[in-house]
N, C-alpha and C positions, 0 to 999 in steps of 0.2 A: 172285107166285102160287106160285113154287117154295117159298118159306118156309112158306106156309100149308098146302100139300099135305104137306110134310115133317112139320109139326106135327101134322096130322090123322093121319098114319101112326103117329106116336109115341103119340098118344092112343088110337087103336084098338088098337095092340099092347099098351099098358099095361093097357087095360081087359080084354083077352083074358087076359093073364098073371095079372092080379090076380083075375079071376073064376075062373080055373082052379084057382088055388092058395089062394084066400082061406079056404077051409074046412079046410085040411089041418093047422091047428094051433090050439090053444087059446090065445086071445089073453091070457088071464089066468094062464098057467102060470108056475111058479116057475123060478128059475135052475137050470140043469142042473148036476148033480154036486155037490149040497150046498154051494153057495156059489161054485162055480167059474164065472166069467163068460166069455162068448165074445164077442169084438168082431170084426165083419166089416169089411172094407175093400175098396173097388173103385178101382183105379188103372190108368193106362195104363203098363204095365211097360216098354214100348219107348221111352218118352219120357224126357227128362232129368227133367221134373217128377215122373213116376211113380217113377223110380228114387230120387229124393230122398225122396219121400213114404213109400215102402215102408220105407226104412231108418229114417227118423225115427219112424215109428209102432212099429216093432219096438223101437227104443231106448226109447221111452216106456213100452211094456208091460214091458220088462225092468227099467227104473228103478222102476216102480211095484211090480212083483213082488218087488223087492229088500227091500221093507218088509213082508214076511210076507203078501203077497197072491198070489193064484193066478188070473191072467187069461191067456187065450189069444187070439191074434190070427190071423184067417184072411183072407188076401188073395186077391182074384181080379183077373184081368187083363181090363180092358174092351176092350183092343185098339183104343182110340180110336173106338169104335163105340157109339152109344147102345143099339142092339139087344143087343149083347153085354153092356153094363152092366145092362140089364134082366134078362137071363138070369142073370147073375152074382148079382144081388140075390135073385132067386127061389131060386137054389141055396143061397145063404148062409142065407136065412131058413128054407127048408123042410128042407134036408138038414143044414146045419151048425148049425142051431138057435142062431144068433147073436141076442143081445138088442139090439144097436145096430149101425148101419151108418155108416161114415165114407166120404165121397167121394160121387160122383166129382168131376172138376175142371170140366167144362163144364156149362152150364145145360141143354143138350139132354139130356145123360145124367142130370143131377140130376132133371129133371122125371119121366122114366119110372121111375127108381129110387124117387123119393118117392111115386109112385102105388102102387107095390108095397108100400112100407113103410106107407103110409097104410091100405091094406086089411088089413095084418097087424098094425097098431098097433106098429110098430117105429120108434123114433126114428132119423131120418136126419140126421147131422151133415155138411151139405154143405160142400165146400171150394171151390165156385164163388164167385169174388169178386163177381160181379154177377148178380143175379137180379131178376126183376120185382117190383114193390112188392106185388103181389097174391099172391106165391108162398106166404108163410107164412100168409096169410089163408085160402087155399083148401086148403092141404095142412097138416093139423093136426099131423102128426108131423115136419114139416120144420123144421130148425134151421140157420140160416146161421152156420157155425162159422168163417168167414173174413170180415174186415171188408170192407164195400163200398168199392170204389175209385173211386166216382163223382167224388169231389173232385179226382181227378187231371185231370179235364177242365178244372177251374178253373186248375190249374197249367199245363196246356198253353195255355190262353187267355192266361194271364199272360205266358208265354214269347213268344207271338205278339204280344201288345200291347207288350211291352218293346222290340221292334225295329220297331214301326210297320208290320207287315205287315197287309194288309187282306183278302186272299183266300186261301182254304185249300182244298186237295183232301184228302178223307178216303178212305183205302183200307182196306177191312175184309174179313174173311173171310166169304164167302157161307155162309149157314146159321147164323150166330152170332145167336141170338135175343136175346142180352143187349143188342145194339145198339139194340133198340126203345126202351129207356130211356136208354141212354148217349148217343146222338147228339142227342136233344132237349136234354139237359143241356149238351152241348158247344156246340150252336148258341146257347143262351142265354148261356153264358159268353163266347163269341166276340163276341156282340152287345154285351156290356158293355164290351169293349175296342175297339169300332169295326171289328170284322172279321166276315166271313161265309164260309160254305162255298160254294165254287164248284161242286164235284161230289162226290157219293158214288159210289165205285166198289167194287162187290163182286166179289171174285175167288174162284173155286172151286178146290178141290184138283186137282192133276194135270192142268191144262190150260195148258200152256206157251204155246200159240198165242194163247189168249185173253189171257193175262197180257201178252204182248208187244204185242198189238194195243191193249189198254187203256193201257199205258204210252206207246205211241207217240201215241195220241190226247191223252193228258194233256201230253205233251212239246210238242205243237203248240199247246196252250192258253196262256193268259196267266199262270196261277199257277205259282210255283216253290216253294211251301211245301206239304209233304205230311205228313199225320198218318197213321201206320200203326198200326192196331189189329187185330192178328191173331195167330195162334199162332206159336210160335217157329219151327217148321219151315217154315211157309209164308212167314213174313217173311224168312227166310234166302234162300229161293228168289226172292222179290221183289227183294231187294237185289242178288243175283248178276245177275239179268236187267237191273236198272236200271243196274248198272255196265257191262254189255256194251253198253247203249244210250247210254252216256256221260251218264247222268242223275245220276251221283254226283260231278260236277265243280263248278267254280265257278258260283255263281249259284243253286244248288239248296239247299233246306233240307229235312231229313228229321227228323221227331220221332216217336219210338216211345212207346207206352204201356207200362204195367207188365207186361202179359202177355209182352212181348218183353224189355224192359229188365231185368227181375228175373233173367233168365238170361244177361245179357251177360257175366257172369263165366265162363261155360262156353265162350266163343268161343275157338277156336284162332287161331294167327297167320294162317293162310291165309284163314280165314273173316272175321276182323276187317278184313282188307285191303279187303273189299268194303263196309265200313261206316264208313270214315273220315269223321269230321265229323258223324256222327249225334248228335243230342241226344236223350237218353232220360229219361223220368220213371219212377222206380223206387220201389217200396214201401219204407218205412223201418221198421226195428225197432231198438231200442237194443242195440248190440253190446257195451256196457260192462257189461252185466248179468253177475255172476259165474256165474249158472246157465247162461247162454248160453256163457260161456267154456269151461266143462267140456264142454258139449254139442258145441261147435265142434271141440275137440281130438279127441274120440272119433269124431265124424261124419267128419272128414277122414281119419282113419286107416282106418276101416272102409270108407268109400266108395272109397278108393284100392285097397283089397284086392278089393272086389267088382266095381268097374267101372274096371279099369285102362286101358280104352280112352278114358275121358273125359279131356279136357284139364285141367279144373280140378276139384278135389274139395271145394270149399267149399260149405256149405249156403246155400240161398237162402231167401226168404220162404216159399216153398211147403213146404220142409222144416220150418220153424219153425211154420207153421200146422198142418201134419199132426201134429206132436209135441203141440201144445197141444190139438188136437181129441181125440187119443187119450187124453191125460191127463184131459180133461174127462169122457169116457165112463167111464174107469176110476174116477174119483172119485165120479161119480154112482152107478155100479153098486155101489161099496163102501158107499154110504150106505143103500141099500135092496135087499132081496132080491126085490122085485116088479119086473115088467116092464111094458110098455105105458104107460098113463097115469102110473103111479107113477114109473117111470123117467124119463119125459118131464118130470114136475114136478121131479124131483131135478136133472136137467140144467139146467132153467131157473133153478134156484137157485144154480148154480155161481158162485163168486166167488174167484178167485185170481190171482196174478201169474205169467203164463206167460212163455215165451221172447220172444214178440212183444209183450208188454205186458199190460194188464189184460184178464182174461177174465171178462166179466160180460154176461149177456144181458138185452135189453129187447125185449119182443115177439118173443122167439126170434131175436134178431139181435144181433150184436156191434156196438159203436159204430163208425161209419164211420171209415176212416182219413182224417186231415186233415194229415198231414205226409209229404212225399215227398222223395227225393233227386233231384238233377239231375246227370246224368252226360254226359260227352262222349267218344265213342269216338275214341281217338287211339292210333296205333301198334299194338301187339299186344293192347292191352286198352282200358281206359277210365279216365278221370280223374274224380274227384268234383269238381264245380264248387261244390256247396253244397246248400242245402235250400230247399224252399218249404212254407209252412204257410198254412192258411186264415186264421189270425189275424194273422200278421206279414208275410207275403209272402216275399221272398227273403232268405236269411241264409247267411253262410259257415259258421257253426257254430250249434249249438243250445245253449241254456243261458240262464239268467236274465240274464246280463250281455251277451249277444250282441246286436249291432245288426242291423237288417233294413232292407229297402228294397222298394218295390213293383216295381222294375225289375230284370230279370235282369242288366242291365249291371253291377249292383253286385257280381256274383259274379266279375268279372274277365274275362280273355281267353278267347275261345271259338275253337276251330279248326273251321272250316266245311268242308263237302265241297270237295275239291280242294286242301286244305291252306291255304286262304286265311284270313287273320285279319281281312279286311275284311268287314263285315256285308253279306250278300246283300240286295239290295233286295226280293226276294221275288216278283218278277214279271218278265215280259219281253214284248216285243211279239210276238204270235203269229207263227210262221213263215209261216203261210198267211193272214195278216191282210190285208185290203184297206185302202185309204186311209180315213182317218177322214172321215166325211161330216159336215161342219160347216155348220150352218144359220146364215144371217145375215139380219137383217130388211131388207126392201127399201124400207120407207117410214118411216124414222126422221124425227123432227121436226127434228133438227139433223144435217145430213149431214156435219158436220165429224167426227162419231164413226163413222158407217158410211155409205158412199156406194157403191151398187151401180149399175154401168153395163153396157151391152151386152145381149146376148141372155140373158135370165134363164132360159130353158128349155134353152139349149144350152151349148156349151163356151166360147163367146166371152164370158166373164163377167169383168168387171173389178171388183174389190172393194178399196176403200181407206178411209182414215179413221183417226182416232186409235185406236179400239178394235182395228182390224185391224193397224195398225202395232205396237201394244203386244203383241198376241198373237204376231206373228212374232218380235218381240224376245224374248218369253218362251221360244219354242221354241229360239231360239239359245242359251239358257242351260241347256237340257237336255243330259244326258250321252249321249243317244242320238237317232238320227233319228226323226222322227215324221211319216210320210207323211200328208198331209191334202188335202182338196179342199173348196172353198167352194161352197155351194148356196144360191141365193136363196130366201127364203120370204116370200111376200106374205100376211101374216096378223097377228094380234095377238101380242104378246109372250108372253102366257099360252099360246096355242096352240103357239108355237114351242118353249116349254119342254116341253109335253106330247109333242111329236114325239120328244123324247129318250126319254121313258118308253115310247113306242110303237115305239122302235128304228128310226124312220125317219131320225133323225140320231144321230150319235155324240157330238155336242157342239153348243153354240150360242155364237156370239161376237158381241158388239155392245154397245150401251148397254142392257144387260139389268139391270133393278133386282133386287136381292136382297130378296125378300119371303117371308114364311113360307108363304103359300099355294102358292108354286111349289116348295117343298121336298117336296111330295107326289110330284112327278114327276122331280126332279133334285136334284143337289147343286151347290154353287157354290164357286168359288175365293174367296179373301179379296177384299174390295172393293178395287178399284184406284182408286176415286175417293172424294172426300169424301162422307160420308153425310149426308143431310138433305133436308128439303122446306121451301121458303120461299115467302112471299107477296110478290108484286111489284105495286106500285101506281104510278100517275102521281105526278109531283112538282109542287110549286109553289115559286116562287123566294122566298126571304126573305133580303135583304141586310142585313148588320150591319157598321157602320163602326167601325174601331178607331182611326183617326187622322184627326181633323178632319172638318168637314162637307163634303158634296158641293157643288160649285158649282151655283148656281141661276141661272135666267134663260134667255133664248132664245139662239140662236146669234148673232144680231146684237148682243145685249148683250155676249156673250163677245168678238166681233170688235171692238166699240167699246172694251172694256176693254183689249184687247191693243194697239190703236192708241194709246189714251191712254197706256198704259204705255210705248209706243215713244217718243212725243213727250217724255214726262216724263224718260225715261232719256236721251234725246238732249240735252236742255238741261241735265240734271244732270251730263252729261259735259262741260260748258263748250263747247257747240257754237260759241261765238264764236271759238274757236281755229281752226276750219276756215274758211279765207278764200275757198274756192271753193264756189260753189253746187253744182257737180257732186259735190264731196266730201260736201257735206251730204246731197245726194240719195242717194248710194250708201250712206253711213253709215245713213241712215234705213231703207233697205230691208234692210240687214244686221241692224240691230237688230230690225226687224219679224220677220224669219225666225228669228233667235235666240230671240226671245221666244215665237214660236209653237211652235217645237220644245220649248222649256223647258216651256211650259204643257201641251203634249200629253204629254210624258214624265212630268210631275208628275201629270197625270190618270191615266196608265197605272199609275204606281207606286201611286197612291191606290187604284185598282181592284184591284191585286194585293194590297194590304194589307187590302182589304175581304174579310170572310168571307162568301162567297156560299153560303148554305145552301139546298139543295134539300130542302124538307120534303115528306114523304109526305102525300098527300091523305087517306089512311086509315091509322090507326096500328095497328089490331088487328082480329081476326076478329069480336069482339063488336060492333064498329061495323057490319060487314057484315051480321051477323045482325039487328041492329036496323033496318037499312035494307032488309032482305030483298033485298039486292043480288045481281046476277048475278056469277058468278066463272067463270074459264076454266082450262083445263089442256091439256096436250099430248096429241094423239091417240095411242091405242095404249098408254098408260101405265097403271100401277096407281093413279094419283092419284085417279081418280074414286071408286073404292071407299073410299079413305082419306078423301076429303072427305065422303062420305055417312056412313060408319060411325064415324069418329073425330072429325071436326070438325063433324059434324051439319048439313051444308048440305042443304037439300031438293033432290031430284033435278032438279026443274024449273028450278032456278036455276044449274045447272052446264052449261057449254057447252064443247065441245072444239074445238080448232083444230089444223090440220095443219102450219102453218108459223109461224116466228117473226114474219114480216111480218103474218100474219093476227092474231096476238095483239097486236102493237103497234097495228095499226089499230083493233082492238076496244077497246083501252084509250084510245086517243086520242078515238074517237067516243063514248066512254062507253057502249058496248054492254055492257061488263062493268066492274065497279069494281076488280077485282083478278084476278090470275092466280096459280096455284100451279105452281112448277117445282122439279124436283130441283136440288140445289146445282150440279152440273156444268153443267146447262143454264142455270141462272140466271147463271153467270159469263159464258157466251157471249152471252146475251141482253143483259145490262147492258153488256158490252163494246161492243156495237153501238149501243145506245140509252142511252148513259151520261148524257145530259142530260135525258131525259124520264121515266125510271122509276127506282124505288128499292125495295130490300128493306125491308119493314116487319114488325114483330112478331118472334116467336121463330123459331128453327129447329126444325122437328119432326123427331125422330130416326126415320129409316127407313134401310133398307139402301142402300148405294151400288151402283155397277155392278160386275158380275162376269161371269165366263165359266161357262156351265152344262155339267155332265157327268152321266152316268148315276149313279144312287145306287150307292155302293160301288165306284166306278171306281178302278182301280189307278193310273191316271194322275194323279188329282187331287192327291195329296200332292206329287208331283214338279212339277206345274204350279204349285202354290202356292209351292213353294220357289223355282222359277225366277222367278215373278212378283215375289216379294219381292226377289230379287237385282236385277231391273230397277229397282225402286223405290229400293232402297238405293244404287245407283250414280248416282242422279239423272237417269237416262235418261228416265223417265216425266215428271218435272217439266219437263225441257227440251221434251219433245213437247207437253205441255199448255200451257206458256207460249208456245210458238211458235204453237200453234193460236189462243190468245186474242189474241196480238199481231196476227194477221192480220185481226182484226175491227176495222175503223175506226169510230170513234164518229161517228154521223150526227147532224146538227143537226135537231132536230124542228121541226115547224111552229110559228111564233110564238115560238120560243126564241131568246134572244140569247146571245151568248157573247163573251168577251173575245178580240179578235184580237191577234196579235202585231204588233209594229212592225218595219219594215225601211226601208232607204233609199228603196225605191219608195213608201213611205207619204208621203214628203216631196218627191216628184218635182216638183210644181208650185212649191213654195216655192224649191227649188233652181233651177228654171228661171227663176223671177222674179228671184231674186238674181243669177243669172248674166247674165240679159238686161239688167237695169238697170246692172250693173257694166260690161258690155260697151259699152252705149250711152254711159255716162259716160266710159269710157276713149276711145271713138271721138271724142266731142265734145271732150274735153280734148286729144286728139292733133291734131285739126283746128285748134282754137284756138291751140294751141302752135305749129303750123306757120305759121299766118298771122302770128302775133306775131313769129316769127323772120324771116320775109320782110320785115316792116316794119322790123325792126331793121337788117337788112342794107342796105336801101335808104337809110335815114337815114344810116347810116355811110358809105355810098358818096357820098351827096350832101355829107356833111360833109367827106370826104376830097377830093372834087373842089373844094369851096369852099375848103378849106384850101390845097390845091395852087394853085388859082387866086389865092387871096389871097397865098400865098407867092410865086407867080410875078410878080404885079403889084408886090409890094413889092421884089422883087429887081430888077425892071426900073427902078423908080423909084430904087432904090439905085445901080444901075449908071449910070443917067442922071445922078444927082446926083454920083457920083464922076467921071464924065466931064466934067461941067460944072466941077467943082472943079479938075480937072486942066487943063482948057482955060484956066480963069481964071488958074491959077498960071503956066502957060506964057505966056499973054498978058502977064502982069505981068513975066515975065522977058524979054519981047520976042521970044518965039519964036512963030512963026506955025504954027497947026495946020491 
């Protein structure tokens, strides 16, 4: 409201002044003094800009008069006040009888001066860089004698985009009506580079308390990038205050527009100390022009003499524009002796090469500036980093052979506030910020991703799962702490994302699919899972042998074959060599067990070499359409809309299920012919039901899972970077593999599977073999013992018999010997 009341006052004042003095001169009068022209000028003589303009205009008139011309220049001081500018205009027109007016510098002053000039049909060569588009349309005698600087907003946006900053604060001078057109232009340019304006802050003159209050409020906010668009004097006050508040240190970014930067050369050492690290956009004009070289030497010499108190004596773009505007007026006046419309038409036909470039009007405007210098305040002055142009982008030098780049990084090293060479991230966690309120879904279909337990309305809330673990791992890779708290949300995923837009949540974490409709309310991180939607159908078994036919016949036939093989093998091994029936019996059992084990392992190996194919019962969605079959999907997902709008399934054929078990039962019972799941869910589902279901058909490209944040969130780029680090280190792959490995494949009803063999599988055979062998050994031992006892008895009998026989023989021998001895003795006559 302050702006509009101020504008109304200008309009009222201008109408009064114009009405009072509009009849005091004849608008078609000749030039005064038989060809002598008078040029009027309105400047702010107390400002650096006014001092430069005043000298430059005098130098232009002097230069023109040196060629046998006779023009005079009358300068009035506006005292930086639009009312004073209007009064000065009236005085110059009514009393000084000037034929043309140059100046003033601000649009507010130009407007009231142009109203006076319009009533008196006096051309006004305005030096305000930015004026409303309608200005020359409504004010017939207004000419914009300085190029529009609107394109500098593109340069500022390019700087911001080069460093990936996304949120900007704009500080401007309250009462500057040129911002009405400038700021929409800046907003549009920022949008093109993915940035936006957080706050517009208008600051009035001479209110230090309000300035400090506003800066403190901005300091507590998240954005650390500030664009300053205000007059030189007020901007200096701003930077001094910001330095006192420690806002000119590390982490801050300050960018100034042309209205301040073009006077950066006038800064003294003490003043520049408050602006260290500031990036400035400055109007460009070719300084290699020989005409400018002569002007530069004379200007510096005279300015030093007239304004010895100024730190620097070099001319700025404002002096160059004032020189060219004065020369334009003098040239037009020399072409015609008429004033009013005739002089206006002569000015419109101006075409010459001025100090600042080509001077040629189109619709009473100079061509807008499209090239700017980029400077960096360092030390006692500033350093030129390079240039930016609308056609090329950033370049170190201008010229036909110079290279360019769309990024400011191409210009080289930048010194930021605080003396750091590390690029500021452009934002900070607000000092008075609360914990991030993060919404998590309470009813996911697969709780392996998000599982909420405990009191969902109180503080005793437990949240876990793959998505939660991944989010926490992502926060661990941030370079700053991020306070957060999880809040359960019992609703649809679409509504959960909308809650971010409604500012009920600061983010949402979970198995949230990234789809275009949700981008209306939030932005997402990069997908952390594989993207896609697949169709899952029941399977039917189809075996295909690679090595030999399968054995045929019943179990009894197989048993008979094995027994026959056992007998055949036995006799083929020359069973007649085994002399004991026990040995033959034991060998028969051993051969039987060996052959059984051999046959079983052969069958197992054959099964392993058999390609067991689980064929899908339905191969594509066209089959489903022809069958008019029912299909399923997980509750709460976006899949229903995709099935209806993209895959063209009738709504009445689509059923939703809240659990994987419910989906599996529906597929088994043929309640549905197929189900559609996102790829991450399909992995979990098939890991559990690996023998019953299978993916069929193509993978339909849809977004994977991601975390949701508010649109334009400053956190999002850093969360994305940290999320990529988690993925690149393999941490997420480990987490996902572990989750899937925990899913044990279940045998479905009626499904057979190949079981593994172990020693327990042959327990009965081993028991039989061991039992028969033990019995045979026992019998053999018993028989052997009896046989030994018999042998011992026989040997004893034989020994006894032998001893008896030997004893009887000895008796007979002794008796015989005795008889023989007795006979001999008797023969010898000896009596025994």
